[in-house]
N, C-alpha and C positions, 0 to 999 in steps of 0.2 A: 329728579322727576317732579313734574308740576303737581300742585295740589289736586287738580281735577283728575289727573291720571291716577294718582294715588287713591282717590275716592272711588274711581271705577274699579280698581283692583280690589279694594276693600268690599265693594258691593258684590262683585262677581263671586268672590270666595264664599259668600253666603248663599249662593243660589243652589237649588236642587239640580239633579241631573236632567229633570224634565225642562226646567227653565233654561238650562244651558242648551238643550236641544232646540228649544224654540227660538232662542236669541243667537243661535250659531251664526247665521248669515250676517247679522248686523254687528255682533261683537268681535268675532274672530278676526276680521280685517284690522280692527282697532288694536287688538292684542298683538298681532304679528307686527304691526307698525311700531307699537311701543317697544316690543322686543328688539326690533332692528335698531331703534334709536337709544336703547338703554346703554349707559356707560358704566354703571357700577355692577360688580359681580352679583351683589345681592339682588338688585332689580332684575338682572338677567335670569338668575336661577328662579326667582319668584314667578316671573311671567312664564318662563318655560314650564315650570311645574303646573301652573294653572292651565296652560294650553293642553299639555299632555294628559293631565289627570281628569280635567273637566270637559274639555271640548273635543279632544281627539276621538273618544269613543263614539261620537255622533257624526263623524265625517265618513262619507262613503269611500270605498276602496278606490274608485275611479277618480275621486277628487283629492286624495291624500297629497299627491305630488304638487299639484298646482295650487291648492288652497292652503297647504300647511308646510310640507317638508321643504320645498324650494325656497320658502320665505324665512323659515327659522333656522334650518340646519347650517347654512353658511355662517350665520352669526355664532352658532354653537361652536363650530370649529375654531373661529377666531378667538372667542372668549376662552376656550379651553387652552389654546396655545398661549394666550397672554398670561393665564394662571401659571403655566409651567415656567414661563420666562421670569415671572415675578418670584417664584420660589428660588430659582437659580440666582437671582439678584440678591435676595434677602438672606439666603441660607448661611452665608459666611458669618453673620453675627449671631447665629443661633447658639444659645446656651441655656442651662437650667436657671441661671440668674436672670436672663432677659425674658421675663414672662410675657411681656407685651409682644415681642417678636414671635415667641413660641405660639402664643394664641393666634397671631395673624396667620402663621404658616398652617396651623391646624385648621383654621377656618377655611383657608384656600383648599386644603385637601378635602375637607367636608363638602365644599361647594363642587369640587370635581366629582366626588361620589354622587352628589345630587344630579349632576349632568348625566353621568353614566346611568343612573337610575331612570332618568327621564327617557334616555335613548332605549333602555330596556322596555319601558312602557310602550314606546313606538313599535318595537319589534313584536311585542306580545299582541298589540292591537292588530297589526297586519296579519299575524298568524292566526288570529281568531276568526277570520273570514273562512267560510267553507270553500269558497271558490279559490282556485289557485291564483295568486297574484301575478300580474304581468310586470316585467321588469320596469317598463316605462312608468308605471304608477307609483314606484317607490325609488326612482333612480338616485335621488339625493341621499337616501338613508344609508345604503351600504358604504358609499364613499365617505360620508361623515363618520360613521361608526368605525371604519377601518383606520381612519386617521387618528381618532381618539384612542383606539386600542393601541396603535403603534406608540403614541406619545406615552400612554400609561405604562405599557410593558417596558419601554425603554427607561422610564423614570424608576420603576421598581428594580430593574436590573442594575442600574447605576446608583442605587440608593446609598450603598456603603461609601462610594466615592463622593456623592453629592452632599451627604450629611456628615461625613468625615468624623466619625466617633461620637456623633450626637444623634445617632439613629434611634436610640431608645426613646427619645422625646416624641417621636412621631410613628414609631413602629406599628402601633395598633391601627392607626389610620391607613398606613401603607398596606398593611395586611388586608384591611377591609377594601381598600381601593383595588387591590389585585383580585380579590374574590369577586367584586362587582364586575370588573372587566372580564374575568374568566366567564362569568355567567352571561354577560352581554355577548361575548363572542360565540358561545355555544348556541344561544338563541338565534343570532344572526345566521350562523351556518345552517341551522335547521330550517330557517326561513328560505335561504337561498337554495337549499336542496329541493324545496317544493317547486321552485320556478323551473320552467322548461322553455327552451327556445327551439324552434324548428328551422328548416332551411330557408324559410321566408323571413327570418329575423332581419331587422334593419341594421345598418352599419353602426348606429348609435348603441343598439343593444349588444352587439358583438363587442364593441369597444368597451362597454361597461363591464361585461364578463371578463374580458382580458385584464381590465384594470383591477377587478376584484382578485383575480388569480395572482397578478404581480404584487398587489398589496399584501396578500397572504404570504407570498414568498418573502417579502420584506419583514413581515412579522415573525416568520419562522427563524430568520437569522438573528432576531432579537431574543426570542424565548427559548433558544436551544439549551441554555443552562438554567432556566427558571423552573420548568416543570415538565417532566418526561411525558406525562399523559397529554397535557395541552399541546406540546410540541408534536407528538405523534398524530394526534387527532387533526391538527391543523394541516399537516402534510397529507394525511389521508384525504381530507376534503379538497385540498389543492389539486392532487393528482386525479381525484374523482371528477372534479369539474373539468379538468383538462381533457379527460377521456369522454366525458359526457357530451361536450361540445367540440369534439376533435375536428370534425370537418369544417366547423365555423372558425375555430381559433388557431389551428395549427400553423397558419401562415403568419400569425401575429404574436405568438408567444415568444418569450425570451428563453428558448430551449436551453441555450448554453448556460444561462444563469441558474435555471432550475436544476440541470444535471450537475453543475459545479457545486451547488449547495448540497445536493444529495450526496455527492462524493465526499464533501467536507464533513458532513454529519456522519456518514458511514465510517470514515477514518477516525474521527474524534471518538465515537462510541467504541470502535474497535480498540483503539489505544487505551481508552479508559478501562475496557474489559481486561486487557492484558496486564495493566498496572494493578488492577484489583486482584487478579490471579496471583501476581507476585507478592502482593501484600498479604494475602491469605496464606500463601506458602510460608513466608517468613514468620508469620505470627503462629504457624502451626494449627490453623483453623480449617484444614481440609475436610475434616469429618464433622465439623460444627455447622451443620446445614441450617440451623436456626439462628446463627449469629447475624448481626446487622451487616457485617461485611459480605457474607455469603449472599444474603438477600439483595444487597445493592449490586453485587456482581450479576445475579440472575436478571435484575431489571435492566442493567446496562447491556448485557448480552442480548436480551430481548429487543432492545432498541437497535442494536447492531444488526440483528436478523431483519428487523422491520425495514431499516434503511437499505439493506442489501436487496431485499425482495422488491422494495418500492423502486429502487434504481433499475432493476431488471424489468419490471413492469413498464416503467416509463420508456425505457429504451426500446422495448418490444413494439410500442405503439408509435414512437416518433424517431426511430433509428435513422431514417434518411435525412433528418434535420440535424443530426448530431455528428456528422462526419468530421467536423473540425476538432472534435473532442476525443478522437480515438486514442491519441497519444496519452491523454490523461487517464483514460479507462485502462489502457495497457499498463501504466505505472501502478495503478491501484491494484490490479490483478497480481502483478509481480510482488508488490509490497505485502499483500495479505498472505500469499503463498510463502513468502520468505519468513514469516513468523510461525510457521508450523514445521514439525519434523517432516522430512529428514534434513531440512535446511540447517546448515552449520551456524546460522545466525538467529535461529529460533530460540526464544527464552525457554528455560526448563520449567514447565508448568506441571502442577498436579494432574494426573491422568483424567480424573473425573471432570475437572474444570476445563481441561484442554478439549475433551470430547464435546462439552457444551459449546465452547467457543468455535470448535470446528463446524458444528451444525449451524451456528449463527452466521459465520462469515465465510467459511471455506466452501460449504456445499452450494450456496447461491452463486459462487464464481463459475461453476459449470453451466448454470442456466444463463449467466451473463455472457459467457463465451458463445453459447449457442446463438444468442441474439446478434452478436457482433460478426459472426462468420460471413454473412452476405456482404459486408461493407468492404469495398475495395480499399478505402483509406486505412482501415484497421489492418488489412493484409499488408499494406505498404509499410505501416509502422512496425509490425511484428517481424516482417521478413526483409527489412531494409538491409542493403548489402554491407554497409559499414556500421552496423549497430554496435554502439559502445555502452556497456552496462556496468554499473558498480558490481563489485565482487559478490555482494549478497543477493543480487538479482540474476546471476548466471544460471544457477540451478532452477529457479522458478521459470525462467525463460525456456529452458530445456523441457520442463514438465508441461509448460503451456503448449509447446509445439506437439508434444505427445498427446495431450488432450484434444487438440485440433485434429490430429491424425485419426484419433479414435472416433470423433464425431463426423468425419467426412463420409463415412460409409453410408450414412442415411441421407446425404444431401443431394440436391439436384445437380445436373450437369454443369450449370453455369458457376456454381460455387466450387465444384471440383476443379474446373478449369482455372478459376481465380487462384486457388491455393496450390495446385499441383504444378502448373506450368511456369509460374513466375511472369515477369514482364516480357512482352513480346515485341513491342515497338519502341522506338527511340523517344517518342513523345510521351510515353508513359513514365510515371515515377518508378525508378528501378526497384524491383523486388526479386528476391530469390525464389526458386521453387521450394516447396515445403521440405522435401527430403534433403535438399542441399542445406537449407537453413537449420534443420535438426542436427545434421552431422557437424556443422560448424558450431552450433550451440553446445553439443556434447564435448567437442574439443576444448571449449573454454572452461569446462567444469573440471579442471585439473585437480584442484584441492579436494573436491567431493569424490573424485575417482580414487584419489590416493588414500583417503581416510580409512576405508571407504564408507560412504553413506549407504544405508540399506533401505530398500523399498519393499512394499508389500507385494509378494508374488501373485501370480494368477491362481485363482481358486480352481482346483482340479478335483473331480469326483473321487471320493474315497480317500482323499489326502488332506492333511492339515495345511493351512496356508503358511508359507514360509517367507522369510526375509531374503531378498536377493539384492545383488549389486545394481548400481545404476546402469552399468553395461548390459546386464541380463534383462533388466526391466525394459530398457529402450529397445533392445534387440527383439524381445517377444512382441512388442507392439508394432515395431517396424515390419516384422515378418507377417503378422496378422493383417497389416495394411496391404502388404504386397499380395497376399492371397486374395484380397477383395478388389485389387486395383484393376480398373478397366484397361484393356490392352492398349488403348490409344495413348496412355500415359507411360507406357513401358520405356520409351526412348528417354523420357525425362528422368525416370528412375535410373536407367543405365548411366546417363551422364552424371547424375549425382553420386552414384556409387563409385564411378571412376574418379571423380574429383576427390572424393574422400580417401580413396586408396592412394592417390598420388600426392596428398598433402603430407606435411612433415610429422604430424603427431601419430605415433605408432598405434596407440590404443584406439584412436578414431579409425585408423585404417583397418584394424582388426574387427571393429564393429561393422564397418562396411563389408569386409570379407565375410563375416557371419551372414549378413543379409544377402549378399551376392550368392553364397552357396545355397541358402534356402531358395532363392529365386531360381537357381539352376536346377535344384532338386525338385521343386514344386512344378516347374515347367516341363517341357518336352525334352527328350534326349538330344534333339537337334538344336534346341536353344542352348543346352549345356555345351555342345560342341562349338557352337557359334561363339560363345563367351570364352571358352578355352583358347580357341584360335586367336581371338582378339587379344587376350592377355599375353599369349605367347609372342605375338607380334610386337606388343609393347615392351615385353621383357627383352626381346632381341634388340630393340632400338635404344634401350636405356644404357647409359654407362654402367659398368660393373659395380663400381663402388659409389653408389648413391642410394639415398633412402627410398626413392621411387622403385628402384630395382629390388630392394629388399622387401618392400610391401607387396609388389606384384608377384614376387617369388613365393611369398607366404600364401597368397591367394591361389596361384597356379598349383602349388603343392596340394592344396585341399580340393581344388576343382577336378583334378585328374582322377581322384577317387570316385567321383560321381559319373564318370563317363562309361559308356558301354564298351565291351572289348573291341567291337568293330570301329568305334569312334577313336579308341586309343590307337589302333593301328593307323587310322587316318591322320592322327596327330603325328605319328612317327613318319608317315609319308610326307606330310607337309613340312616337317622340320627334321629331316634325317640326321641322326647323331653322327653319321659319317662325315658330315660337313662341319668344319671347325666353327663356322659362323653360327651354327645352331647350338653349340655347346652351352651358350649362355641361357638357353631355355632348359636344357636337360639337367643342368646343375641344381635346379630348383625342384626337380621331380623326385618323389620317393618311389623307388623301383617296385616296392611291394604293393604299390597302388595299381601297377600295370598287370594286365593279363599275362599268362605264361609266354605266349608267342611274342607279345610286344616287349616284354622284359628281356627275353633272350636276344632279341634283335638289338635293343638299346645297349645291353652289356657287351655284346660282341663288337658292335660298331665303335663304342668308346674305347674299349681295350685295344682294338686294332689301330684306332687313330692315335692313341697314346704311344703305342709301340712305334708307329711311323714317325711321330714327332721326335722320339728319342733317337731313332736311327738317323733322322735328318740332322739332329743336333750333333750327333757323333761324327757324321760325315763332314759337317761344317767345321769341325775342329773344336767342339765344345765351347764355342764363343759365347761370351756373356750377352751379347746383343740378341741372341736367340732364346734366352732363358724365359723371357716373357711368354713366348709361344708355348713353351713347355708347361708353364704355370697354368695356362688356359686349359690344356687338356688334363692336367693333374686335378684341377678343380672338379671336373666331371668324373674323373676316375674315383675321386673321394665319394661321390654319390653311389657309384657301383659298389665300392667296398662297404659302405654303410648299409647297403641293401642286402648283404649276404648273411645267411643264417648258419651255413655249414662251412667250416674251414677246408673241407675237402672238395668243394666245388671248383670247377676248372677256372672260372673267372677269378676266384680267390688266389689260386696258385699263380695265375698270370700276373695279377696285381702284385703279389709278393715278389716275383722276379723283377718286375719293373721298379718297385720301391727299393729293393735291395741294390739294384744297379745304380739307382740315383744316390742312395746313401754312400756308396763307395766313391761316388764322384764329388761328394761334398767336402769342402776344405774349411775347417774352423776359421782359418785366417781370412779367407775370402768372404765367408758369411758375415764376419764382423764389419767388413767395409762395403759390402754390396747389398743395398736394400732389395734388389730384385731377387737375390738368393735367399734373403730372409723370408720372402713370400714363399719360395720353394720349400724352405725349411719348415714353415708353418704347415703347409699342406702335407709334407712327409710325416711330420709329427702326428697330425690328426689321423692319417691312414695307419701309421705304425701302432697307434694306440689300439687299433682294431685287429691288426695283423700280427701283433707282437709275438704270439705263440709260434709263428712260422719262421721267425728270424734266428739266424745263427748269433752266438754271443758277440762276435766281432762287429756285426752290423749294429747291435745295440750299443756297443762300446763307442762306435763311430758317432752314433746319434747323440749319446751323452756328451761326447767331446764337443760337438757342435753347440749343444745347449749351454754347456759350461762356458764356452767362449762368448756367449751372448749375455748371460745373466749378469756378468760383471760390468756391462755397459748399459746405457739407456736404450731400450728397444721397445717396439710397439707392444701394448698390452695384449693384443690378440695373439701375438707370438708366444708370450709367456703363458697365456691360458692354454694354448695348444701344448706347450711343454709340460704343464701340470697334468693335463689329460694323459699324456704319454707316460709321465713318471708314475702316476697312480696305476696305470695298466701293468707296470712291471711287477706289481705284487703277484701277478698270476704266474710268474716265471721262477723256476728254481735254477739258478745258475750253477754250472759245473764248477768244481773246486779250482780248476786251472784258470778260470776267467773271473773268479770272485774278486781277486786282488785288484783287477783293473776296473771293475764295474761298481762294486758296492761302496767303496770310499767316495767315488765321484757322485753316486746316487745320494749318499748321506749329505755330502756337501751341498748339492743342489737343493735338496729339501730344506736344509738349514738356512740357506740364503733366501729362498722364496718364502719361507714361513716368517722371516724377519722383515719382509717387504712392508713399507709404510703405507702403500696404497691399500685402502680398505677393500677394494674390489679384489685385487690380487691376493691379499692376505686371507680373505674369506675363501676364495677358491683353493688357495694353498692348504688351508685347514681341511677342506673337504677332500682334496686329493690325497693328503697325507693320511687322513682317517680311513679312506678306502684302501689305500696301500697297506696300512697297518693291520686291517681286518683280515687280509687274505695272504699276506706274504709269509714265507717260511724263513726269511732272512731277518730275524728279529734284531740282529745287531745293528741293522740300518736304522731302526727306530730309535734306539738309545743314542747312536752316534749323531743322528739328526737333531737331537734335543740337548746339545751341549750347553747352549745358552739358557740360563735360568728363566729369563723373561719369556723366551719362545716356549719353553717347556710348560710354564704356567698357562700361557694362552692355549696351548694344545689341550692341556688337562681340563681347563674351563670349557673348551669347546666339546670335548668328549663327554663331559659330565653335564652338558647343557646348562651351564651356569648362566643366568640372565643378568646382564648389567642393569644398573639402576635406570629405569625408564623415565622419559619425560612425562610430565603431567599432561593431561589432555589439552589444556589451553596453550601450553608451550609448544606442543607438537603442532597444533593447528596454526599457530603463529609462524612456525618454521615452514610449514607447507605453503602458507600464503606467500611467504617471501620467495619460496622456490618457484611458485607459479609464474611470477614476472620474469624470472631467469629463463625458465623453460620456454615461455612465449617468445621472448626475445631471440632465443636460440633457434626456435622453429621458423620465425620470421626471417632470420638471417639465412637459414638454409633455403627457404623458398625464394628469397630475393637474390640468391646465388652470390651472396657476399662472402660466404665461407670459402677460404682459399682451397679447402680440400674438396670442394664440390666441382670436380672436373673429371673427365673420363680417365679411367685407370691407365690407358695407353699413353695419354698425354702426361700423366704424373710420372710414369716410368721413363718416358723420353727425357724428362727434365733431369733425372738422376742417372740414367744409364744410356749413353749415346749409342745410337745405332752403328754397327760396324762400318757401314758405307758413308757415314756422316763425315764431313771434313774434320780432320784432326784438330783438336783444341790445343792451344798453346799450354804446355805444362813444363814444369821444371825437370831437369835431367834425372834428379834423384827420384822423383815420382815415377818416371818411366821405368827406371831400374827396378823399383819396388814392385810395380805392377807386373812386369814380365817375370820376375823371379817368383812371385806368388803363383802365377799361372803355371810355371814349370814345376814348382813344388807340389801343387795340387794334382797335376797330371801324373807325376812320379809316384805319389802316395797312392793314387787310385790304381796305377799299374801294379804296385806292390801288393795291394789288397787283392787284386784280381788273380795274380800268380799264386799267392798263398791260398786263395780259395780254390783254385784249380788243383793245387797239390793234394787237396783232400778228396778229390774226385778221380774218376777213372779216365777222364778226358785230358790228354797232355796239352801243354801250350803249343801254339803254332811253331813250325820249324823256323820261320824267318825271324822270330823274336830275338834269338841270340845275336844275329848279325846286326839287327837294328840297334840293340843295346850297345854294341861295341862302337857303332857310329856315333851314338849319343855321347859315349864316354870320351871319344876323340874330340867331339865338339866342345864338351865341357872343359877339357884340358886346354884347348885353344883359347877359350874365353878367359880362363883363369890366367894363362900366360900373358894374354893381352892386357889384362887389368893390372898385372904386376909391372909391366913395361911402362904403363902410363902413370 
């Protein structure tokens, strides 16, 4: 600086305030010119100080921008930036021994503090005017200050890295620098808060406000870890300004950046809160509410609540500018929900701290959801058809859909249509109806259902709140939603219920059945009839052995209970049991659900039809190709037998005669080789377990002989389960002494074999069956003879004494269930994609194993033909023997033609024997 300029500055600093006021017009231009041309930091800060301290107080508000700010502040920005760069260049050589460099850096920091102080003077001067400043009169000031603040806060944040172990040499100045900047920002925000723009504001003014908001957003990202109060206050002002000038700035704001930053801050404070909870738990400080850790947790949780509420507030006002960020908001919702009970992935936190964190993060999520409901992109994200979620997000997704369901009751029609109906046109982004999405989501919560996780039940008057399963929780809310559902959406509900019943997961089908039954009961009797007829038609069209038939049958069984007597008779009329094609419907119905008239009609028709099928089979020569037709009617006869309460009823006596007749036709040798007869045997065993008291000992002996022939070879589990049911029922019978030698040893042998089975399912059922038998039987020798093997005896004793094996720890069990989940899902998908070889109609399956009699003869070896024919002959002769012995005990003699026919058979056998010897 020249000598004359130095003299001017020396002179000016001696002036009084009055002299400065008088010389303002002549001297201020010279000073601003000198400031612009100054190259040294000392000259710069000296001139800046003179202008702000001595001349600024005398400048009118309307002249501040043109006469002062626009001329000096750009230079201030440049000088401040150059100081920062110089620090970064020189700091590498900083050490306690290098006093010269240390002094230089400290001088730079002091100069920076002086600049900030000068800017604070400018802010205070503008704020001293009674009139509200217009943004045009101070345009350069906010821009300059925000750039200086950004540089300052960033330098303070990175100070440990910048000064690299030598921070102590300048720590006092950095602390002072931060405090000055903190004070400057507070003053600036107070000043900007006084300014107001109306709808007539110029584009430049709007642009200035937008720049201020974006600059504050940039500062927020820097100060997030510096000071909680500063961070929160900056965000408050940012959002406040955005809302204050909403109509002016909403088209210009970077809404995505703002929401993304809010989300990042929310997640950071939430994670910090969770970590602090865990630290407090591990340190055992749950009760130490005055500890520094506990106070820090409260501050962090408060910040979490602040960011959650701020996010909700911002979305409420600018939601339609945020459609691109619905996926991010969806993920945040799921993540926060996943960190609270009953999620299996939630950390175990102290109850008191968990409640505080719940209030801070979880409660605002409901408000967030309410703001997102009108957004179509949010519905498209939440209800996308092929939504793939990590395991920890599956339960939160399910609970999210339940929350949406609960909030829809108070929403307008357009929002109801958005969520209830799903996508309607091909040009729309595909989305599922809400009910359909909820059932699918529940299906994916396999592990949570298996544990099971427990939810808070609905509060009921006069009763304590209880914990309920996820199934119960969702069912209650679904039924409440159905009760309030406008009729226009009932078709969508019905489609969703039907899809859930027809998918492969049984518990999801049961949930849908629960809701469907509520719908039928809550609606009219005609609606119930309509649904039952629909379900019956679907049952009739389904293959017998498929999961869809099983699920539909469970639903039909329950729905019939809800029908009026007249409508039950209408069901009988629509699907008369006298028609074989309708038996697939009636095998799913519990007869005790029917009215007296309907029940008697169904029983009579099924028994009559069964007797007709047996007569036709007999007339056809007892051919194996007709056994499948017999099995069809036996399946319905089983329903009749299960529905009887008194053994004296006529239908019970009729069923007993039919079952007895069939037992006497069964050949153990044929049962071993013919799968279709194994189906017959299974049905006979199930009916015999109920009718056992009505049988003669020889019938029971024949049944045991057939079972004994099968347990020695691999046979279907369901057949062995039916055998166990039959064996346990024999405990009700006291066998006469003349039949004990035939029955009891075989009974003991069968129990011994089945109790030793390695299949856990069969072994468990065997234990239950044997336990039931042992409780009621009078033949105690069977018990001891069944337990000849020490290992089997030990297992039975442990079962009876309810000895519990060593159980898995919680984490191991969870891990096992998680591994099971993928296996179950793959199995269900395989079923639904019809990749399972067993997923074909029963008739087709039988035709593969048992050729129809009229089918072209297959090539077979001569020995196989001999074997087949001789087995058929043996079976027929044994049945004839049993029949004649049975007739001997009655008053009815055998028919007169029997003797002559037997003689002809004897002659035929002699000829066959002679021919075989000759060859």
